[in-house]
Every structure is written in structure tokens, then in C-alpha cells.
C-alpha positions in Angstrom: 71.5 92.8 98.6 73.4 95.7 100.2 72.0 99.3 99.9 74.3 102.4 99.7 73.2 103.4 103.3 74.2 99.9 104.6 77.6 100.2 102.9 78.1 103.6 104.5 77.2 102.3 108.0 79.5 99.3 107.6 82.4 101.7 106.7 81.7 103.9 109.7 81.2 101.0 112.2 82.3 97.5 111.2 80.6 96.0 114.3 77.2 97.5 113.2 77.5 96.0 109.8 78.4 92.6 111.2 75.5 92.8 113.7 73.0 93.5 111.0 74.2 90.5 109.0 74.2 88.2 112.0 70.9 89.3 113.3 68.4 86.4 113.3 68.0 83.0 114.8 71.1 80.8 114.8 73.3 83.1 112.8 75.7 84.1 115.6 76.1 80.5 116.7 76.7 79.4 113.1 79.3 82.1 112.6 81.1 81.1 115.8 81.1 77.4 114.8 82.4 78.4 111.3 85.4 80.0 113.0 86.5 76.5 114.0 86.4 75.1 110.4 84.1 73.9 107.7 80.6 72.8 108.7 78.5 70.0 107.5 74.7 70.4 107.8 73.9 67.5 110.1 77.0 68.1 112.3 75.8 71.7 112.6 72.3 70.6 113.6 73.8 68.4 116.4 75.7 71.4 117.8 72.6 73.7 117.9 70.3 72.2 120.5 66.7 73.1 119.7 67.4 74.1 116.1 65.3 72.7 113.3 66.4 71.9 109.8 64.4 74.6 108.1 65.5 77.5 110.3 69.2 76.4 110.0 68.9 76.0 106.2 67.4 79.5 105.9 70.1 81.0 108.1 72.9 79.3 106.1 71.3 80.6 102.8 71.1 84.2 104.1 74.6 84.1 105.4 75.8 82.8 102.0 73.9 85.5 100.2 75.4 88.1 102.5 78.9 86.9 101.6 79.8 85.5 105.0 79.8 81.8 104.1 80.8 79.8 101.1 79.1 76.6 100.1 81.3 73.9 98.7 80.2 70.5 97.3 82.8 67.9 98.3 82.8 65.3 95.6 84.0 62.4 97.7 82.1 59.4 98.8 79.8 60.1 100.4 79.1 63.3 98.5 78.5 66.2 100.9 78.3 69.9 101.3 80.4 72.0 103.6 79.9 75.6 104.6 82.9 77.7 105.6 83.8 81.3 106.2 84.3 83.3 103.0 87.1 85.9 102.7 84.6 88.5 103.8 83.5 86.4 106.8 87.2 85.8 107.7 87.8 89.6 107.6 85.0 90.1 110.2 86.4 87.5 112.7 88.2 90.2 114.6 85.1 92.3 115.1 83.1 89.1 116.0 85.7 88.0 118.6 85.7 91.5 120.1 81.9 91.5 120.4 82.1 87.9 121.8 84.4 89.1 124.6 82.2 91.8 125.8 
């Protein structure tokens, strides 16, 4: 949940708001990988050496709650879940790429 002071900070400095939402283990790496397209959980784990299922699951849930990712159930065989950038996450890609280039 976003407080009024967090909303004010995000308006004043978009980079600071993004940094707050991406603080934590695995979140910056997950965001970077989501820039390339939808992510499936096991494929994501393979791309994060040293990550465990629980920490990645928690990071995905927090990023979804922050509005950066959307979770989609793909009803194909086999049934699977994909995580992709939400509209809000896509709006922050410019800030992320700028920070990434520093």
C-alpha cells in the first residue's frame, strides 16, 4: 500500500519511487528479465543463480502488489502462470534503463 508521502516522493523523483519498489533481493533482476517478455516461474529460477523458490515467490508477490507486474494464468496445456510488466511497470522502464546505464 502506498502512503501519501510515498506518492509525493514518487512525483518529485520517479527514480526514488522505483528504487523503493525494487529494493529487496531479486527484484531488480526480475524487473530486468521482465523487460524482455513474460516470465514463467521455473524459467525465472533458472536465470537467477543462487535464488530459492521462496525468495523469488515473495519478490514476485510484492512486485505484483506494488503494481509493477501482472500475473496471468495461461489456460493452455500445460496450464501455467506468466508474470509480465503491468502498465505501471512499463511506464517505469525508462527510469530503470537510465539507472541501469549508470
